[in-house]
C-alpha positions as CSV (number, residue, x, y, z in Angstrom):
1,M,12.3,-23.8,4.3
2,D,11.2,-20.4,5.5
3,R,7.9,-20.4,7.3
4,Q,6.7,-17.1,5.7
5,N,7.6,-18.4,2.2
6,T,5.7,-21.7,2.8
7,Y,2.6,-19.8,4.0
8,G,2.8,-17.5,1.0
9,E,2.9,-20.6,-1.3
10,Y,-0.1,-22.0,0.5
11,L,-2.1,-18.8,0.0
12,S,-1.1,-18.8,-3.7
13,Q,-2.2,-22.4,-4.1
14,V,-5.6,-21.6,-2.4
15,G,-6.0,-18.7,-4.8
16,M,-5.2,-21.0,-7.8
17,R,-7.7,-23.6,-6.6
18,Y,-10.4,-20.9,-6.2
19,N,-9.8,-19.7,-9.7
20,K,-10.3,-23.3,-11.0
21,L,-13.8,-23.5,-9.4
22,S,-16.8,-23.2,-11.7
23,D,-18.9,-20.0,-11.6
24,D,-21.6,-21.9,-9.7
25,E,-19.1,-23.1,-7.1
26,K,-17.8,-19.5,-6.7
27,D,-21.4,-18.3,-6.3
28,M,-21.9,-20.9,-3.5
29,L,-18.9,-19.5,-1.6
30,R,-20.0,-15.9,-2.1
31,A,-23.5,-16.8,-0.8
32,I,-22.2,-18.0,2.6
33,R,-20.4,-14.7,3.4
34,G,-21.9,-13.2,6.5
35,T,-23.8,-16.4,7.4
36,Q,-23.1,-18.6,10.4
37,Q,-21.4,-21.1,8.2
38,G,-19.3,-18.5,6.5
39,N,-18.3,-17.1,9.9
40,V,-17.2,-20.5,11.1
41,L,-15.2,-21.1,7.9
42,S,-13.5,-17.7,8.4
43,K,-12.5,-18.7,12.0
44,V,-11.1,-21.9,10.8
45,L,-9.3,-20.6,7.7
46,G,-8.0,-17.5,9.4
47,T,-8.2,-13.8,8.7
48,E,-5.8,-13.9,5.7
49,L,-8.2,-16.1,3.8
50,A,-11.3,-14.6,5.2
51,L,-10.3,-11.2,4.0
52,A,-9.0,-12.4,0.7
53,D,-10.5,-10.9,-2.4
54,M,-11.5,-14.3,-3.8
55,G,-14.1,-13.5,-6.3
56,R,-15.5,-10.5,-4.5
57,K,-17.4,-8.4,-7.1
58,R,-16.4,-4.8,-6.7
59,T,-18.6,-2.0,-7.7
60,P,-16.8,1.0,-9.2
61,T,-16.9,4.0,-7.0
62,A,-17.2,7.5,-8.3
63,A,-14.1,9.6,-8.6
64,P,-13.6,12.0,-5.7
65,K,-14.7,15.5,-6.4
66,R,-11.8,17.9,-6.6
67,R,-12.0,21.0,-4.4
68,G,-10.0,24.1,-3.9
69,L,-8.1,26.5,-6.2
70,A,-6.0,23.9,-7.8
71,T,-8.9,22.2,-9.5
72,R,-9.5,25.1,-12.0
């Protein structure tokens, strides 16, 4: 089995497990981001999972302002 394929499957399974967590459990994970415990987990799980967008609430950003002659 291809190592990259296996790792991709693992990441997919982790994402599916995360999606099955209750909202309270997801909130617990979100609460430890940036704490000592969260940093240790990031080191153990690796940068791919540490940087994953698992439940991160994004705030919409404003659309960039158009500038120049072409905006008229």
